N, C-alpha and C positions, 0 to 999 in steps of 0.2 A: 504493500500500500504506500502510495505517496500522499502526503497531506501537507497542504499549505494553508496557513492561517494568517490573517492580517487584522490588527485591532481596529483599523479604520473602516469598520462595517463591511469588509470584504468577506465573501463566503469562504468556507473551508472547502478546499478542493481535494476530492477523494477519487482514486482511480481503481478500476477493477476490470482487467482484461482490456478490451477496447472501449470501455465506458469511462466517461468523465462525469463526475457528480459534483455539482456546486451546492454545498450544504449551507443553507441560510438559517441562522438562528434568530428568532423574532420574539417580541412580546405580543401576546394576543390582543392587548388593549393599547397598542401604541401606534399613533398615526405615522411616526417616523419609520417604524418597522414596515408598515403597509407600503409607504412610498419606496423604501429600499427594495422590497420584493418586486415591485413593478419595474423599477429601473434595471435590476439584475436580469429579469426575464427578457425585457426588451433588448438588453445588450447581448445576452448569450444566445437568444433565439434557440432554445433547446428543443429536442425532439419530444421530451416528456417533462411535465412538471408534477412532482410528487407533493402532496399536501398532507398535513397531519390531521386528517379527517377520516371518519368511517362513513359507510353509506348513509345511515340515518342522519348524521350531522351534515353531510353533503347535501342530502335531499332537503333538509330544513333551511339551508342557506339558499338553495336554488328556488325553493317554493315556500315562501313565508306563510302560506295558508295551509301548510301540511297538517297543522293542529286539527283541522276540521275532520281529518280522516281517523282521528284517534278513537278506538273502540274501548271505552272505559269498562264495559261489562267484561270484555275479554281480558283486559289488564287485571281486574280484580280477581276473576275466576282462575287465572293462571298464576296467581300469587306474585304478580310483578308490580304491585302498587308501590312498594317501597322503592324499587329500582327506578320507576318513572318519576316518583316524587324527588328522589335524590338527583336525578338528571335535571329536573326543572329547577331545583334549588341551585345547582351548579350554573345553569343558564342565567338564573336570576342574579347571582353574585357577579358574573362577568358582565351582564347587561348594565347593572347599576354602576359599576366602575366605568364602563365605556360611556354611559350617559353623562357622567360627571365631567368627562373630558371631551365631550362632543364628537365621539366617534362611534362606529358600529361595532358590536361584539364580534370578535374574530375577523376584524377588518384586514388583518394580514393574509388570512386564507381567502377572503373575498377578492383581495387584490391579486393574489396568485392565480385564482381561477380566471378572473377577467383578463389578466395579462397573458395567460396561457392561450386562451381563446383568440386573443388579438394576434398572436404570432403563429397560430395553427398548431400548437403543441397538444399532445395527448395529456389528459389529466389522470393521474394514478393515485388512488386513495391508499395511504400508507399506514393508517392507525388502526388499532384494534377497536372493535365496537365498544362504546362507552358502557353499554349494558352488560357486556361480558366482564369488563373491568370492575364495575360496581358489584356484579354478582359474585365475582371471585373474592372481593373484599368482604361481602356479606357472609360468604361461606367460611371465611378465615377467622372471624371474630365471634366471641361468645355473646350471650344474651345481653348482659349489661354493657358490653362494648357497643352493641348495636344501638342501645338507647343513647349512649354517649355520642355515637356517630350521628344519629338523627338530630340530637340537640345541637351538636357542633354545626351541622349544615344549616339549621334554622337560625342560629345566632349569627352565622356568617353574613346573612342578608342584612341584619341590623348593623353589623360592623362595617359593611361596605360603605356606609354613609360617611365614615370617618377616614376613608382612604385619602391620603394626600398625594400630590403629584410625584413626590420623591419616592412614595411607596411603589410606584410603577416600576422602579428599578428592581424591586424584589420579584415582580412578575416577569421580569426579563430573565431571572435566574431560576425561577421555579414554575412548575405547572400550576394552572389555576386551581385544579383540584387539590394539589399539594398545599397551596396557601390556605384553602378552606379547612383542610384537615391537619394543619401543622401541629396543633396541640395533640391530636391523637397519634400523629406520625411519630412523635418522640416517645410515646408510651407503647406503641405497637409497631415494632420494626417490620412486621409482615405487611403493613400498609405501604411502607416505603418500597418494599420489594415488588408489590403488585403495581403500584402507581408509576414507579420510575424504572427499576431494573428490568421488569418484564416488558414494559413498553419500549425501552431502549432496544432490547433484543428484537422485538417485533418490528419496530420502525427500520432498524438496520437491515433486517432480512428483506422487508418489502421494498426498500429503496434500492438495494443492490441487485434485486431481481426485477426491477422495473424495466419495461421495454425502452429501446432507444440507445443511442451512443452518447448523446449529450443530454444530461439530466440536471434540472434544478430542483432541489428538495427543500421545501419550506416547513420547518418544525419549530416548536418552542425552544428557546435558547437552552433550557434546562436539559434537553435531550441530546444536544450536540456532543458533549464529552462521551456519553454512553454509546451513541451511534458510532463514534470514532473507535471506541474500545472494541465493539463487536464487529467492526467492518471486515476483518480477516477471518472471522469465525464462520465455519459452515454449520448453520443452525437449523434445526427442525422446530418450527413454531406451532406445529399442530396442537401440542398440549396447551400452549398459551391461548389458543382460540376456543377453548372449551371451559365449561364450569365443572370442576371436579365433582364426581358423585359423592354422596355422603359416605364416610368411612364406616366400617363395621361397628366401631366403638360408639360413634354418634347414633347409629341406628339402634344399637342395644339400649342406649340411654333414652332415646326418643320413645321407645316402646316400654322399657322397664319401669320408668317413673310413673306413667299413668296406671300400669298394672299394679305397681306397689301401692299407689293411693287407693285403688279399687279394693285391693286386698285388705288394707287397713280399715276401710269403711265396712267391708264385709265382716272383718274380725270383731268390729265394734258390736255388731248384732249377735255374733256367735258367742263371744266370751263376755260381753258386757250387758247383753240383753237389748230389748227393743229401745229402751230409753237412751242408752249410751249410743246405740247405732244411729238413732234419729238425731241425737245431738251432733255426732260427727258429720252426718250428711248435711245437717243444718248449717254447720260451720262452713263446709265446702261450698254449698250453694250460696250462702249469704255473702261470703267474701268474694268468690269469683264473679258473682252477679253484680255486686256493688262496684268492683273494680272495673269491669267491662262497661257498666253504665257510666262510671266516672269518665272513662275515655270518650264515650259518646257525648257526654255533657260538655266536657272541655272543648271538644271539636264543634260545638254548637249544632249537634245533629237534630233531626226531626224527632219529636217525642216518641213516635212509633219506633224509630231506629234505636232510641235509648232503651225502650222496652224490649225490642228484639235482642239487643246486645246482652241485656240482663238475663233473658230467658235462655239463650243458647250457650252462654259462657260456661255453665257447670258441665255441659256435655262436651263442647268443643275442646275445652282444656284437658279432657281425658282421652281425646282422640288425636293422635299425631297427624292425621291426614286432614283434619278440619281446623278452622281458626275462626274465632268470634269476629275478628276484623273483616274477614272476607264476607261473611253474612251481613255484617253491619254496613259494609261498603255497598253491597248489592241492594240492600234495603234503601239506603240513602240515594242511590242512583235511580231507583224506581220512584221514590217519593219526590226527589228534587232533580229531575232529569235535566242535564245540561242543555242549554239552548245554543243555537248558532252564534248568538252574541257572546256567550261565555267563551266559546272557542276562539272567536275573533279577538276578544279582549285578553286572552291568555298571555301573549307576550308582554303586555303592560302590567297585568295583575300580578305576575310572578315576581315583580320587583319589590314587593312589600309583603309583610306577614298578613296585614289586613287584606290585601288582594288575594292571598292564598286562601284565606277563610271565606272571602266573599264570592270568589269565582266558583261556580258549582262543580266544574271539572276537577280543579285542584282540591276543593273541599271534600270530594268523595275519597281522594287519595289520603288526605289527612285523617278522615274518619277511619279508614281501613287501617292505617298505620298506628294511630293512637289507641284504638280499641284492641288491636292485637297486643300492643305493648302493655296496656293496663291489665288486660285479661291474664297475660303471662305473669305479670307482677302479682296478681291475685293468687296464682298457684303457689308462688314462693312465700306469700304471706300466710296462706291457709295451711300449708304443710306443718309448720311448727305449732300452730294453734290446735290442729287435729291431734298431733303427737302428744301435746300437753294434756288435752282433754281425755285422750285414751289412757294415758298414764294414771290419771286420777280414777 
């Protein structure tokens, strides 16, 4: 590999066989980066322009009305509400910063696409799907880390209001998602691995296997060192493009905990009599119902959704393949069906917490996520209460 780097905003030049790649590191919320990208593509007139985008993000850039095609029922039923919510929160964070400085979110990528079309270059999507990245993160962390992750994403929206122009320099050195999850990243090294290390490998592989002899690759500046590191590595990225299936241990825990709770409730009747058994069942039903209802109340759900959450929680928390949040989300979607106006307003509404609660589309995702979280918390609260009552 030959590599040439120039601090005066010159791209890093990488070679592979008869290919020459001009690797441009950008800030996704910097007008200067967008202008730099356009000028380099116009100057090099490459055969191919690689962009740090996956297909869904590319489609959303090309078609701003893509939101209208969102099938919320399918999202909730397939247990993807959190992933979509996290994706929207990420978009919100980036849009708020971009709005403060009078630019479009991802203007560097928009400029790359426009400049590529102007010189007749092919566009090559080089990044892994954001949904796979988020799903891999979700699989890698435990329950309480999931709650902390959701909280961090929500508070990042508020924190974006305090971003100063000098903070943009940080965004030149780190991925937007890294910045949002910086607090968690220091506590959970696995996040850094998934967000940076894996995507560096993925981007390097996709760029060096892009078609054409002269290539301009536009990526966030944080990925440039990693891409250079993996440039000479023959890598198979198949594993990076999938969500790992649950391990045997997690499957055992998933099924053994509900079975253990059911066994304790049954033992209450067998060894303690009807009164003890009913007391234990009452604790389980009362706590899980109350916590699920609390999640629905906090998310300003319809009264029927609150009732539905309370009714289903004692059963869904004992069944690994069911979740109170899914049923609550479907209930809310039926009772407060999103309108075309909600989907049209989505890009603006996601820039504030109030907007997330007000817009019916994002509100359904919040109901699903919060009821799932509080119902799960109810399980952890009920277990020691049942154990104490059974002991007496």
